[in-house]
mmCIF file of the N, C-alpha and C atoms, coordinates in Angstrom:
data_MODEL
# 
_entry.id   MODEL 
# 
loop_
_atom_site.group_PDB 
_atom_site.id 
_atom_site.type_symbol 
_atom_site.label_atom_id 
_atom_site.label_alt_id 
_atom_site.label_comp_id 
_atom_site.label_asym_id 
_atom_site.label_entity_id 
_atom_site.label_seq_id 
_atom_site.pdbx_PDB_ins_code 
_atom_site.Cartn_x 
_atom_site.Cartn_y 
_atom_site.Cartn_z 
_atom_site.occupancy 
_atom_site.B_iso_or_equiv 
_atom_site.pdbx_formal_charge 
_atom_site.auth_seq_id 
_atom_site.auth_comp_id 
_atom_site.auth_asym_id 
_atom_site.auth_atom_id 
_atom_site.pdbx_PDB_model_num 
ATOM 1   N N  . UNK A 1 1  ? 38.691 -13.821 14.619 1.00 0.00 ? 1  UNK A N  1 
ATOM 2   C CA . UNK A 1 1  ? 38.430 -13.013 15.780 1.00 0.00 ? 1  UNK A CA 1 
ATOM 3   C C  . UNK A 1 1  ? 39.587 -12.093 15.969 1.00 0.00 ? 1  UNK A C  1 
ATOM 4   N N  . UNK A 1 2  ? 39.370 -10.807 16.302 1.00 0.00 ? 2  UNK A N  1 
ATOM 5   C CA . UNK A 1 2  ? 40.407 -9.871  16.544 1.00 0.00 ? 2  UNK A CA 1 
ATOM 6   C C  . UNK A 1 2  ? 40.899 -10.114 18.000 1.00 0.00 ? 2  UNK A C  1 
ATOM 7   N N  . UNK A 1 3  ? 42.258 -10.354 18.144 1.00 0.00 ? 3  UNK A N  1 
ATOM 8   C CA . UNK A 1 3  ? 42.824 -10.536 19.486 1.00 0.00 ? 3  UNK A CA 1 
ATOM 9   C C  . UNK A 1 3  ? 43.362 -9.156  20.006 1.00 0.00 ? 3  UNK A C  1 
ATOM 10  N N  . UNK A 1 4  ? 44.028 -8.486  19.238 1.00 0.00 ? 4  UNK A N  1 
ATOM 11  C CA . UNK A 1 4  ? 44.634 -7.182  19.642 1.00 0.00 ? 4  UNK A CA 1 
ATOM 12  C C  . UNK A 1 4  ? 43.844 -6.086  18.932 1.00 0.00 ? 4  UNK A C  1 
ATOM 13  N N  . UNK A 1 5  ? 42.973 -5.424  19.735 1.00 0.00 ? 5  UNK A N  1 
ATOM 14  C CA . UNK A 1 5  ? 42.131 -4.376  19.168 1.00 0.00 ? 5  UNK A CA 1 
ATOM 15  C C  . UNK A 1 5  ? 42.950 -3.137  18.815 1.00 0.00 ? 5  UNK A C  1 
ATOM 16  N N  . UNK A 1 6  ? 44.022 -2.932  19.645 1.00 0.00 ? 6  UNK A N  1 
ATOM 17  C CA . UNK A 1 6  ? 44.844 -1.678  19.337 1.00 0.00 ? 6  UNK A CA 1 
ATOM 18  C C  . UNK A 1 6  ? 45.585 -1.778  17.979 1.00 0.00 ? 6  UNK A C  1 
ATOM 19  N N  . UNK A 1 7  ? 45.976 -2.962  17.613 1.00 0.00 ? 7  UNK A N  1 
ATOM 20  C CA . UNK A 1 7  ? 46.756 -3.104  16.384 1.00 0.00 ? 7  UNK A CA 1 
ATOM 21  C C  . UNK A 1 7  ? 45.857 -3.770  15.309 1.00 0.00 ? 7  UNK A C  1 
ATOM 22  N N  . UNK A 1 8  ? 44.750 -4.278  15.661 1.00 0.00 ? 8  UNK A N  1 
ATOM 23  C CA . UNK A 1 8  ? 43.862 -4.964  14.662 1.00 0.00 ? 8  UNK A CA 1 
ATOM 24  C C  . UNK A 1 8  ? 44.430 -6.311  14.206 1.00 0.00 ? 8  UNK A C  1 
ATOM 25  N N  . UNK A 1 9  ? 45.033 -7.093  15.140 1.00 0.00 ? 9  UNK A N  1 
ATOM 26  C CA . UNK A 1 9  ? 45.659 -8.253  14.751 1.00 0.00 ? 9  UNK A CA 1 
ATOM 27  C C  . UNK A 1 9  ? 44.720 -9.451  15.118 1.00 0.00 ? 9  UNK A C  1 
ATOM 28  N N  . UNK A 1 10 ? 44.378 -10.245 14.122 1.00 0.00 ? 10 UNK A N  1 
ATOM 29  C CA . UNK A 1 10 ? 43.480 -11.372 14.320 1.00 0.00 ? 10 UNK A CA 1 
ATOM 30  C C  . UNK A 1 10 ? 44.116 -12.658 14.807 1.00 0.00 ? 10 UNK A C  1 
ATOM 31  N N  . UNK A 1 11 ? 43.322 -13.577 15.310 1.00 0.00 ? 11 UNK A N  1 
ATOM 32  C CA . UNK A 1 11 ? 43.819 -14.811 15.868 1.00 0.00 ? 11 UNK A CA 1 
ATOM 33  C C  . UNK A 1 11 ? 44.566 -15.596 14.841 1.00 0.00 ? 11 UNK A C  1 
ATOM 34  N N  . UNK A 1 12 ? 44.006 -15.734 13.573 1.00 0.00 ? 12 UNK A N  1 
ATOM 35  C CA . UNK A 1 12 ? 44.649 -16.442 12.556 1.00 0.00 ? 12 UNK A CA 1 
ATOM 36  C C  . UNK A 1 12 ? 46.039 -15.946 12.152 1.00 0.00 ? 12 UNK A C  1 
ATOM 37  N N  . UNK A 1 13 ? 46.234 -14.644 12.282 1.00 0.00 ? 13 UNK A N  1 
ATOM 38  C CA . UNK A 1 13 ? 47.505 -14.005 11.997 1.00 0.00 ? 13 UNK A CA 1 
ATOM 39  C C  . UNK A 1 13 ? 48.483 -14.406 13.105 1.00 0.00 ? 13 UNK A C  1 
ATOM 40  N N  . UNK A 1 14 ? 47.972 -14.348 14.374 1.00 0.00 ? 14 UNK A N  1 
ATOM 41  C CA . UNK A 1 14 ? 48.867 -14.715 15.468 1.00 0.00 ? 14 UNK A CA 1 
ATOM 42  C C  . UNK A 1 14 ? 49.217 -16.160 15.402 1.00 0.00 ? 14 UNK A C  1 
ATOM 43  N N  . UNK A 1 15 ? 48.318 -17.047 15.035 1.00 0.00 ? 15 UNK A N  1 
ATOM 44  C CA . UNK A 1 15 ? 48.640 -18.479 14.955 1.00 0.00 ? 15 UNK A CA 1 
ATOM 45  C C  . UNK A 1 15 ? 49.626 -18.702 13.796 1.00 0.00 ? 15 UNK A C  1 
ATOM 46  N N  . UNK A 1 16 ? 49.482 -18.034 12.721 1.00 0.00 ? 16 UNK A N  1 
ATOM 47  C CA . UNK A 1 16 ? 50.519 -18.129 11.621 1.00 0.00 ? 16 UNK A CA 1 
ATOM 48  C C  . UNK A 1 16 ? 51.900 -17.628 12.118 1.00 0.00 ? 16 UNK A C  1 
ATOM 49  N N  . UNK A 1 17 ? 51.956 -16.570 12.883 1.00 0.00 ? 17 UNK A N  1 
ATOM 50  C CA . UNK A 1 17 ? 53.166 -16.066 13.364 1.00 0.00 ? 17 UNK A CA 1 
ATOM 51  C C  . UNK A 1 17 ? 53.836 -17.047 14.340 1.00 0.00 ? 17 UNK A C  1 
ATOM 52  N N  . UNK A 1 18 ? 53.051 -17.661 15.146 1.00 0.00 ? 18 UNK A N  1 
ATOM 53  C CA . UNK A 1 18 ? 53.536 -18.718 16.100 1.00 0.00 ? 18 UNK A CA 1 
ATOM 54  C C  . UNK A 1 18 ? 54.130 -19.829 15.230 1.00 0.00 ? 18 UNK A C  1 
ATOM 55  N N  . UNK A 1 19 ? 53.361 -20.238 14.192 1.00 0.00 ? 19 UNK A N  1 
ATOM 56  C CA . UNK A 1 19 ? 53.869 -21.396 13.394 1.00 0.00 ? 19 UNK A CA 1 
ATOM 57  C C  . UNK A 1 19 ? 55.132 -21.055 12.634 1.00 0.00 ? 19 UNK A C  1 
ATOM 58  N N  . UNK A 1 20 ? 55.427 -19.826 12.347 1.00 0.00 ? 20 UNK A N  1 
ATOM 59  C CA . UNK A 1 20 ? 56.627 -19.394 11.689 1.00 0.00 ? 20 UNK A CA 1 
ATOM 60  C C  . UNK A 1 20 ? 57.825 -19.171 12.662 1.00 0.00 ? 20 UNK A C  1 
ATOM 61  N N  . UNK A 1 21 ? 57.564 -19.454 13.945 1.00 0.00 ? 21 UNK A N  1 
ATOM 62  C CA . UNK A 1 21 ? 58.649 -19.268 14.881 1.00 0.00 ? 21 UNK A CA 1 
ATOM 63  C C  . UNK A 1 21 ? 58.457 -18.262 16.024 1.00 0.00 ? 21 UNK A C  1 
ATOM 64  N N  . UNK A 1 22 ? 57.362 -17.608 16.039 1.00 0.00 ? 22 UNK A N  1 
ATOM 65  C CA . UNK A 1 22 ? 57.032 -16.660 17.126 1.00 0.00 ? 22 UNK A CA 1 
ATOM 66  C C  . UNK A 1 22 ? 56.612 -17.388 18.357 1.00 0.00 ? 22 UNK A C  1 
ATOM 67  N N  . UNK A 1 23 ? 57.527 -18.208 18.942 1.00 0.00 ? 23 UNK A N  1 
ATOM 68  C CA . UNK A 1 23 ? 57.099 -19.122 20.009 1.00 0.00 ? 23 UNK A CA 1 
ATOM 69  C C  . UNK A 1 23 ? 57.222 -18.579 21.410 1.00 0.00 ? 23 UNK A C  1 
ATOM 70  N N  . UNK A 1 24 ? 57.477 -17.289 21.524 1.00 0.00 ? 24 UNK A N  1 
ATOM 71  C CA . UNK A 1 24 ? 57.436 -16.560 22.833 1.00 0.00 ? 24 UNK A CA 1 
ATOM 72  C C  . UNK A 1 24 ? 56.635 -15.331 22.696 1.00 0.00 ? 24 UNK A C  1 
ATOM 73  N N  . UNK A 1 25 ? 56.199 -14.780 23.843 1.00 0.00 ? 25 UNK A N  1 
ATOM 74  C CA . UNK A 1 25 ? 55.421 -13.517 23.718 1.00 0.00 ? 25 UNK A CA 1 
ATOM 75  C C  . UNK A 1 25 ? 56.351 -12.458 23.171 1.00 0.00 ? 25 UNK A C  1 
ATOM 76  N N  . UNK A 1 26 ? 57.576 -12.419 23.556 1.00 0.00 ? 26 UNK A N  1 
ATOM 77  C CA . UNK A 1 26 ? 58.488 -11.422 23.060 1.00 0.00 ? 26 UNK A CA 1 
ATOM 78  C C  . UNK A 1 26 ? 58.636 -11.433 21.542 1.00 0.00 ? 26 UNK A C  1 
ATOM 79  N N  . UNK A 1 27 ? 58.720 -12.632 21.010 1.00 0.00 ? 27 UNK A N  1 
ATOM 80  C CA . UNK A 1 27 ? 58.829 -12.809 19.529 1.00 0.00 ? 27 UNK A CA 1 
ATOM 81  C C  . UNK A 1 27 ? 57.535 -12.336 18.836 1.00 0.00 ? 27 UNK A C  1 
ATOM 82  N N  . UNK A 1 28 ? 56.394 -12.688 19.431 1.00 0.00 ? 28 UNK A N  1 
ATOM 83  C CA . UNK A 1 28 ? 55.143 -12.262 18.846 1.00 0.00 ? 28 UNK A CA 1 
ATOM 84  C C  . UNK A 1 28 ? 55.066 -10.712 18.811 1.00 0.00 ? 28 UNK A C  1 
ATOM 85  N N  . UNK A 1 29 ? 55.426 -10.102 19.928 1.00 0.00 ? 29 UNK A N  1 
ATOM 86  C CA . UNK A 1 29 ? 55.435 -8.695  20.048 1.00 0.00 ? 29 UNK A CA 1 
ATOM 87  C C  . UNK A 1 29 ? 56.279 -8.004  18.975 1.00 0.00 ? 29 UNK A C  1 
ATOM 88  N N  . UNK A 1 30 ? 57.513 -8.541  18.857 1.00 0.00 ? 30 UNK A N  1 
ATOM 89  C CA . UNK A 1 30 ? 58.433 -8.063  17.838 1.00 0.00 ? 30 UNK A CA 1 
ATOM 90  C C  . UNK A 1 30 ? 57.946 -8.219  16.465 1.00 0.00 ? 30 UNK A C  1 
ATOM 91  N N  . UNK A 1 31 ? 57.305 -9.335  16.165 1.00 0.00 ? 31 UNK A N  1 
ATOM 92  C CA . UNK A 1 31 ? 56.784 -9.681  14.848 1.00 0.00 ? 31 UNK A CA 1 
ATOM 93  C C  . UNK A 1 31 ? 55.581 -8.834  14.411 1.00 0.00 ? 31 UNK A C  1 
ATOM 94  N N  . UNK A 1 32 ? 54.611 -8.625  15.363 1.00 0.00 ? 32 UNK A N  1 
ATOM 95  C CA . UNK A 1 32 ? 53.416 -7.971  14.927 1.00 0.00 ? 32 UNK A CA 1 
ATOM 96  C C  . UNK A 1 32 ? 52.863 -6.917  15.832 1.00 0.00 ? 32 UNK A C  1 
ATOM 97  N N  . UNK A 1 33 ? 53.516 -6.684  16.881 1.00 0.00 ? 33 UNK A N  1 
ATOM 98  C CA . UNK A 1 33 ? 53.080 -5.582  17.818 1.00 0.00 ? 33 UNK A CA 1 
ATOM 99  C C  . UNK A 1 33 ? 51.937 -5.875  18.737 1.00 0.00 ? 33 UNK A C  1 
ATOM 100 N N  . UNK A 1 34 ? 51.320 -7.007  18.625 1.00 0.00 ? 34 UNK A N  1 
ATOM 101 C CA . UNK A 1 34 ? 50.177 -7.341  19.525 1.00 0.00 ? 34 UNK A CA 1 
ATOM 102 C C  . UNK A 1 34 ? 50.675 -7.318  20.974 1.00 0.00 ? 34 UNK A C  1 
ATOM 103 N N  . UNK A 1 35 ? 49.957 -6.721  21.836 1.00 0.00 ? 35 UNK A N  1 
ATOM 104 C CA . UNK A 1 35 ? 50.278 -6.688  23.199 1.00 0.00 ? 35 UNK A CA 1 
ATOM 105 C C  . UNK A 1 35 ? 51.172 -5.564  23.657 1.00 0.00 ? 35 UNK A C  1 
ATOM 106 N N  . UNK A 1 36 ? 51.463 -4.713  22.727 1.00 0.00 ? 36 UNK A N  1 
ATOM 107 C CA . UNK A 1 36 ? 52.436 -3.629  23.040 1.00 0.00 ? 36 UNK A CA 1 
ATOM 108 C C  . UNK A 1 36 ? 51.718 -2.286  23.482 1.00 0.00 ? 36 UNK A C  1 
ATOM 109 N N  . UNK A 1 37 ? 50.468 -2.150  23.178 1.00 0.00 ? 37 UNK A N  1 
ATOM 110 C CA . UNK A 1 37 ? 49.825 -0.795  23.475 1.00 0.00 ? 37 UNK A CA 1 
ATOM 111 C C  . UNK A 1 37 ? 49.148 -0.906  24.895 1.00 0.00 ? 37 UNK A C  1 
ATOM 112 N N  . UNK A 1 38 ? 47.862 -1.338  24.914 1.00 0.00 ? 38 UNK A N  1 
ATOM 113 C CA . UNK A 1 38 ? 47.209 -1.294  26.214 1.00 0.00 ? 38 UNK A CA 1 
ATOM 114 C C  . UNK A 1 38 ? 47.490 -2.627  27.025 1.00 0.00 ? 38 UNK A C  1 
ATOM 115 N N  . UNK A 1 39 ? 47.855 -3.654  26.378 1.00 0.00 ? 39 UNK A N  1 
ATOM 116 C CA . UNK A 1 39 ? 48.235 -4.959  27.063 1.00 0.00 ? 39 UNK A CA 1 
ATOM 117 C C  . UNK A 1 39 ? 47.032 -5.783  27.449 1.00 0.00 ? 39 UNK A C  1 
ATOM 118 N N  . UNK A 1 40 ? 45.859 -5.471  27.071 1.00 0.00 ? 40 UNK A N  1 
ATOM 119 C CA . UNK A 1 40 ? 44.638 -6.181  27.502 1.00 0.00 ? 40 UNK A CA 1 
ATOM 120 C C  . UNK A 1 40 ? 44.658 -7.578  26.676 1.00 0.00 ? 40 UNK A C  1 
ATOM 121 N N  . UNK A 1 41 ? 45.362 -7.735  25.649 1.00 0.00 ? 41 UNK A N  1 
ATOM 122 C CA . UNK A 1 41 ? 45.359 -8.968  24.946 1.00 0.00 ? 41 UNK A CA 1 
ATOM 123 C C  . UNK A 1 41 ? 46.523 -10.001 25.289 1.00 0.00 ? 41 UNK A C  1 
ATOM 124 N N  . UNK A 1 42 ? 47.331 -9.539  26.213 1.00 0.00 ? 42 UNK A N  1 
ATOM 125 C CA . UNK A 1 42 ? 48.441 -10.390 26.605 1.00 0.00 ? 42 UNK A CA 1 
ATOM 126 C C  . UNK A 1 42 ? 48.097 -11.753 27.068 1.00 0.00 ? 42 UNK A C  1 
ATOM 127 N N  . UNK A 1 43 ? 46.979 -11.793 27.868 1.00 0.00 ? 43 UNK A N  1 
ATOM 128 C CA . UNK A 1 43 ? 46.458 -13.131 28.344 1.00 0.00 ? 43 UNK A CA 1 
ATOM 129 C C  . UNK A 1 43 ? 46.143 -14.047 27.213 1.00 0.00 ? 43 UNK A C  1 
ATOM 130 N N  . UNK A 1 44 ? 45.546 -13.461 26.136 1.00 0.00 ? 44 UNK A N  1 
ATOM 131 C CA . UNK A 1 44 ? 45.155 -14.264 24.962 1.00 0.00 ? 44 UNK A CA 1 
ATOM 132 C C  . UNK A 1 44 ? 46.390 -14.765 24.217 1.00 0.00 ? 44 UNK A C  1 
ATOM 133 N N  . UNK A 1 45 ? 47.397 -13.904 24.096 1.00 0.00 ? 45 UNK A N  1 
ATOM 134 C CA . UNK A 1 45 ? 48.633 -14.296 23.452 1.00 0.00 ? 45 UNK A CA 1 
ATOM 135 C C  . UNK A 1 45 ? 49.250 -15.468 24.202 1.00 0.00 ? 45 UNK A C  1 
ATOM 136 N N  . UNK A 1 46 ? 49.315 -15.339 25.552 1.00 0.00 ? 46 UNK A N  1 
ATOM 137 C CA . UNK A 1 46 ? 49.904 -16.363 26.377 1.00 0.00 ? 46 UNK A CA 1 
ATOM 138 C C  . UNK A 1 46 ? 49.093 -17.697 26.241 1.00 0.00 ? 46 UNK A C  1 
ATOM 139 N N  . UNK A 1 47 ? 47.745 -17.652 26.201 1.00 0.00 ? 47 UNK A N  1 
ATOM 140 C CA . UNK A 1 47 ? 46.929 -18.756 26.052 1.00 0.00 ? 47 UNK A CA 1 
ATOM 141 C C  . UNK A 1 47 ? 47.165 -19.425 24.735 1.00 0.00 ? 47 UNK A C  1 
ATOM 142 N N  . UNK A 1 48 ? 47.298 -18.627 23.621 1.00 0.00 ? 48 UNK A N  1 
ATOM 143 C CA . UNK A 1 48 ? 47.565 -19.203 22.344 1.00 0.00 ? 48 UNK A CA 1 
ATOM 144 C C  . UNK A 1 48 ? 48.866 -19.881 22.269 1.00 0.00 ? 48 UNK A C  1 
ATOM 145 N N  . UNK A 1 49 ? 49.925 -19.234 22.882 1.00 0.00 ? 49 UNK A N  1 
ATOM 146 C CA . UNK A 1 49 ? 51.273 -19.785 22.949 1.00 0.00 ? 49 UNK A CA 1 
ATOM 147 C C  . UNK A 1 49 ? 51.225 -21.175 23.733 1.00 0.00 ? 49 UNK A C  1 
ATOM 148 N N  . UNK A 1 50 ? 50.570 -21.192 24.882 1.00 0.00 ? 50 UNK A N  1 
ATOM 149 C CA . UNK A 1 50 ? 50.437 -22.385 25.627 1.00 0.00 ? 50 UNK A CA 1 
ATOM 150 C C  . UNK A 1 50 ? 49.770 -23.529 24.825 1.00 0.00 ? 50 UNK A C  1 
ATOM 151 N N  . UNK A 1 51 ? 48.713 -23.172 24.156 1.00 0.00 ? 51 UNK A N  1 
ATOM 152 C CA . UNK A 1 51 ? 48.035 -24.181 23.356 1.00 0.00 ? 51 UNK A CA 1 
ATOM 153 C C  . UNK A 1 51 ? 48.970 -24.803 22.280 1.00 0.00 ? 51 UNK A C  1 
ATOM 154 N N  . UNK A 1 52 ? 49.650 -23.927 21.584 1.00 0.00 ? 52 UNK A N  1 
ATOM 155 C CA . UNK A 1 52 ? 50.563 -24.511 20.494 1.00 0.00 ? 52 UNK A CA 1 
ATOM 156 C C  . UNK A 1 52 ? 51.748 -25.160 21.108 1.00 0.00 ? 52 UNK A C  1 
ATOM 157 N N  . UNK A 1 53 ? 52.326 -24.690 22.177 1.00 0.00 ? 53 UNK A N  1 
ATOM 158 C CA . UNK A 1 53 ? 53.446 -25.357 22.798 1.00 0.00 ? 53 UNK A CA 1 
ATOM 159 C C  . UNK A 1 53 ? 53.149 -26.679 23.432 1.00 0.00 ? 53 UNK A C  1 
ATOM 160 N N  . UNK A 1 54 ? 51.906 -26.880 23.903 1.00 0.00 ? 54 UNK A N  1 
ATOM 161 C CA . UNK A 1 54 ? 51.559 -28.158 24.339 1.00 0.00 ? 54 UNK A CA 1 
ATOM 162 C C  . UNK A 1 54 ? 51.469 -29.134 23.245 1.00 0.00 ? 54 UNK A C  1 
ATOM 163 N N  . UNK A 1 55 ? 51.002 -28.712 22.068 1.00 0.00 ? 55 UNK A N  1 
ATOM 164 C CA . UNK A 1 55 ? 51.014 -29.595 20.916 1.00 0.00 ? 55 UNK A CA 1 
ATOM 165 C C  . UNK A 1 55 ? 52.358 -29.860 20.317 1.00 0.00 ? 55 UNK A C  1 
ATOM 166 N N  . UNK A 1 56 ? 53.262 -28.902 20.467 1.00 0.00 ? 56 UNK A N  1 
ATOM 167 C CA . UNK A 1 56 ? 54.649 -29.063 19.923 1.00 0.00 ? 56 UNK A CA 1 
ATOM 168 C C  . UNK A 1 56 ? 55.514 -30.018 20.764 1.00 0.00 ? 56 UNK A C  1 
ATOM 169 N N  . UNK A 1 57 ? 55.195 -30.256 22.012 1.00 0.00 ? 57 UNK A N  1 
ATOM 170 C CA . UNK A 1 57 ? 55.968 -31.138 22.803 1.00 0.00 ? 57 UNK A CA 1 
ATOM 171 C C  . UNK A 1 57 ? 55.989 -32.528 22.189 1.00 0.00 ? 57 UNK A C  1 
ATOM 172 N N  . UNK A 1 58 ? 55.005 -32.898 21.399 1.00 0.00 ? 58 UNK A N  1 
ATOM 173 C CA . UNK A 1 58 ? 54.945 -34.252 20.805 1.00 0.00 ? 58 UNK A CA 1 
ATOM 174 C C  . UNK A 1 58 ? 55.677 -34.256 19.531 1.00 0.00 ? 58 UNK A C  1 
ATOM 175 N N  . UNK A 1 59 ? 56.264 -33.169 19.048 1.00 0.00 ? 59 UNK A N  1 
ATOM 176 C CA . UNK A 1 59 ? 57.047 -33.060 17.830 1.00 0.00 ? 59 UNK A CA 1 
ATOM 177 C C  . UNK A 1 59 ? 58.397 -32.460 18.065 1.00 0.00 ? 59 UNK A C  1 
ATOM 178 N N  . UNK A 1 60 ? 59.353 -33.297 18.613 1.00 0.00 ? 60 UNK A N  1 
ATOM 179 C CA . UNK A 1 60 ? 60.736 -32.768 18.884 1.00 0.00 ? 60 UNK A CA 1 
ATOM 180 C C  . UNK A 1 60 ? 61.484 -32.248 17.711 1.00 0.00 ? 60 UNK A C  1 
ATOM 181 N N  . UNK A 1 61 ? 61.070 -32.535 16.463 1.00 0.00 ? 61 UNK A N  1 
ATOM 182 C CA . UNK A 1 61 ? 61.832 -32.131 15.301 1.00 0.00 ? 61 UNK A CA 1 
ATOM 183 C C  . UNK A 1 61 ? 61.522 -30.666 14.901 1.00 0.00 ? 61 UNK A C  1 
ATOM 184 N N  . UNK A 1 62 ? 60.466 -30.083 15.543 1.00 0.00 ? 62 UNK A N  1 
ATOM 185 C CA . UNK A 1 62 ? 60.042 -28.667 15.143 1.00 0.00 ? 62 UNK A CA 1 
ATOM 186 C C  . UNK A 1 62 ? 61.175 -27.739 15.617 1.00 0.00 ? 62 UNK A C  1 
ATOM 187 N N  . UNK A 1 63 ? 61.471 -26.771 14.657 1.00 0.00 ? 63 UNK A N  1 
ATOM 188 C CA . UNK A 1 63 ? 62.545 -25.772 14.982 1.00 0.00 ? 63 UNK A CA 1 
ATOM 189 C C  . UNK A 1 63 ? 61.882 -24.358 14.684 1.00 0.00 ? 63 UNK A C  1 
ATOM 190 N N  . UNK A 1 64 ? 62.187 -23.419 15.619 1.00 0.00 ? 64 UNK A N  1 
ATOM 191 C CA . UNK A 1 64 ? 61.817 -22.039 15.379 1.00 0.00 ? 64 UNK A CA 1 
ATOM 192 C C  . UNK A 1 64 ? 62.712 -21.417 14.299 1.00 0.00 ? 64 UNK A C  1 
ATOM 193 N N  . UNK A 1 65 ? 62.152 -20.517 13.516 1.00 0.00 ? 65 UNK A N  1 
ATOM 194 C CA . UNK A 1 65 ? 62.965 -19.831 12.543 1.00 0.00 ? 65 UNK A CA 1 
ATOM 195 C C  . UNK A 1 65 ? 62.495 -18.452 12.184 1.00 0.00 ? 65 UNK A C  1 
ATOM 196 N N  . UNK A 1 66 ? 61.926 -17.710 13.193 1.00 0.00 ? 66 UNK A N  1 
ATOM 197 C CA . UNK A 1 66 ? 61.500 -16.367 12.958 1.00 0.00 ? 66 UNK A CA 1 
ATOM 198 C C  . UNK A 1 66 ? 62.653 -15.444 12.847 1.00 0.00 ? 66 UNK A C  1 
ATOM 199 N N  . UNK A 1 67 ? 62.642 -14.584 11.819 1.00 0.00 ? 67 UNK A N  1 
ATOM 200 C CA . UNK A 1 67 ? 63.675 -13.640 11.701 1.00 0.00 ? 67 UNK A CA 1 
ATOM 201 C C  . UNK A 1 67 ? 63.096 -12.311 12.260 1.00 0.00 ? 67 UNK A C  1 
ATOM 202 N N  . UNK A 1 68 ? 63.667 -11.813 13.332 1.00 0.00 ? 68 UNK A N  1 
ATOM 203 C CA . UNK A 1 68 ? 63.226 -10.610 13.952 1.00 0.00 ? 68 UNK A CA 1 
ATOM 204 C C  . UNK A 1 68 ? 63.542 -9.438  13.031 1.00 0.00 ? 68 UNK A C  1 
ATOM 205 N N  . UNK A 1 69 ? 62.586 -8.588  12.858 1.00 0.00 ? 69 UNK A N  1 
ATOM 206 C CA . UNK A 1 69 ? 62.785 -7.367  11.995 1.00 0.00 ? 69 UNK A CA 1 
ATOM 207 C C  . UNK A 1 69 ? 61.936 -7.551  10.747 1.00 0.00 ? 69 UNK A C  1 
ATOM 208 N N  . UNK A 1 70 ? 61.560 -8.716  10.380 1.00 0.00 ? 70 UNK A N  1 
ATOM 209 C CA . UNK A 1 70 ? 60.683 -8.901  9.225  1.00 0.00 ? 70 UNK A CA 1 
ATOM 210 C C  . UNK A 1 70 ? 59.254 -8.796  9.724  1.00 0.00 ? 70 UNK A C  1 
ATOM 211 N N  . UNK A 1 71 ? 58.306 -8.259  8.938  1.00 0.00 ? 71 UNK A N  1 
ATOM 212 C CA . UNK A 1 71 ? 56.977 -8.190  9.287  1.00 0.00 ? 71 UNK A CA 1 
ATOM 213 C C  . UNK A 1 71 ? 56.249 -9.489  9.046  1.00 0.00 ? 71 UNK A C  1 
ATOM 214 N N  . UNK A 1 72 ? 55.954 -10.257 10.098 1.00 0.00 ? 72 UNK A N  1 
ATOM 215 C CA . UNK A 1 72 ? 55.331 -11.530 9.927  1.00 0.00 ? 72 UNK A CA 1 
ATOM 216 C C  . UNK A 1 72 ? 53.837 -11.441 9.985  1.00 0.00 ? 72 UNK A C  1 
ATOM 217 N N  . UNK A 1 73 ? 53.342 -10.340 10.677 1.00 0.00 ? 73 UNK A N  1 
ATOM 218 C CA . UNK A 1 73 ? 51.868 -10.213 10.843 1.00 0.00 ? 73 UNK A CA 1 
ATOM 219 C C  . UNK A 1 73 ? 51.099 -9.425  9.859  1.00 0.00 ? 73 UNK A C  1 
ATOM 220 N N  . UNK A 1 74 ? 51.800 -8.403  9.324  1.00 0.00 ? 74 UNK A N  1 
ATOM 221 C CA . UNK A 1 74 ? 51.087 -7.547  8.330  1.00 0.00 ? 74 UNK A CA 1 
ATOM 222 C C  . UNK A 1 74 ? 50.098 -6.578  9.007  1.00 0.00 ? 74 UNK A C  1 
ATOM 223 N N  . UNK A 1 75 ? 50.204 -6.398  10.298 1.00 0.00 ? 75 UNK A N  1 
ATOM 224 C CA . UNK A 1 75 ? 49.264 -5.493  10.955 1.00 0.00 ? 75 UNK A CA 1 
ATOM 225 C C  . UNK A 1 75 ? 49.748 -4.068  10.632 1.00 0.00 ? 75 UNK A C  1 
ATOM 226 N N  . UNK A 1 76 ? 48.854 -3.183  10.673 1.00 0.00 ? 76 UNK A N  1 
ATOM 227 C CA . UNK A 1 76 ? 49.159 -1.781  10.343 1.00 0.00 ? 76 UNK A CA 1 
ATOM 228 C C  . UNK A 1 76 ? 49.613 -1.046  11.617 1.00 0.00 ? 76 UNK A C  1 
ATOM 229 N N  . UNK A 1 77 ? 50.363 -0.048  11.541 1.00 0.00 ? 77 UNK A N  1 
ATOM 230 C CA . UNK A 1 77 ? 50.812 0.654   12.683 1.00 0.00 ? 77 UNK A CA 1 
ATOM 231 C C  . UNK A 1 77 ? 49.765 1.771   12.939 1.00 0.00 ? 77 UNK A C  1 
ATOM 232 N N  . UNK A 1 78 ? 49.840 2.345   14.109 1.00 0.00 ? 78 UNK A N  1 
ATOM 233 C CA . UNK A 1 78 ? 48.886 3.264   14.533 1.00 0.00 ? 78 UNK A CA 1 
ATOM 234 C C  . UNK A 1 78 ? 49.251 4.699   14.199 1.00 0.00 ? 78 UNK A C  1 
ATOM 235 N N  . UNK A 1 79 ? 50.288 4.865   13.405 1.00 0.00 ? 79 UNK A N  1 
ATOM 236 C CA . UNK A 1 79 ? 50.705 6.199   13.110 1.00 0.00 ? 79 UNK A CA 1 
ATOM 237 C C  . UNK A 1 79 ? 49.704 6.975   12.235 1.00 0.00 ? 79 UNK A C  1 
ATOM 238 N N  . UNK A 1 80 ? 49.567 8.231   12.402 1.00 0.00 ? 80 UNK A N  1 
ATOM 239 C CA . UNK A 1 80 ? 48.636 9.064   11.703 1.00 0.00 ? 80 UNK A CA 1 
ATOM 240 C C  . UNK A 1 80 ? 49.179 9.325   10.305 1.00 0.00 ? 80 UNK A C  1 
ATOM 241 N N  . UNK A 1 81 ? 48.274 9.447   9.283  1.00 0.00 ? 81 UNK A N  1 
ATOM 242 C CA . UNK A 1 81 ? 48.752 9.742   7.930  1.00 0.00 ? 81 UNK A CA 1 
ATOM 243 C C  . UNK A 1 81 ? 49.354 11.112  7.778  1.00 0.00 ? 81 UNK A C  1 
ATOM 244 N N  . UNK A 1 82 ? 50.313 11.281  6.922  1.00 0.00 ? 82 UNK A N  1 
ATOM 245 C CA . UNK A 1 82 ? 50.952 12.603  6.785  1.00 0.00 ? 82 UNK A CA 1 
ATOM 246 C C  . UNK A 1 82 ? 50.198 13.514  5.842  1.00 0.00 ? 82 UNK A C  1 
# 
């Protein structure tokens, strides 16, 4: 299912980004741009983060390791072709 219509980012991509350390909305935005344009998907990003974080509380050994600046999502930008 597409979560961010503006950037074309699907739920499975967002879940993979969260699993790779995108454990805050800010990190998700930095990694794949979801939630940066119209903002209508922000509630879904928050819900997905809450879902994963509730599960993570039972695993204290989990560590975040997202490197900001790398493209974790593979979403395309909205720039027009030259």
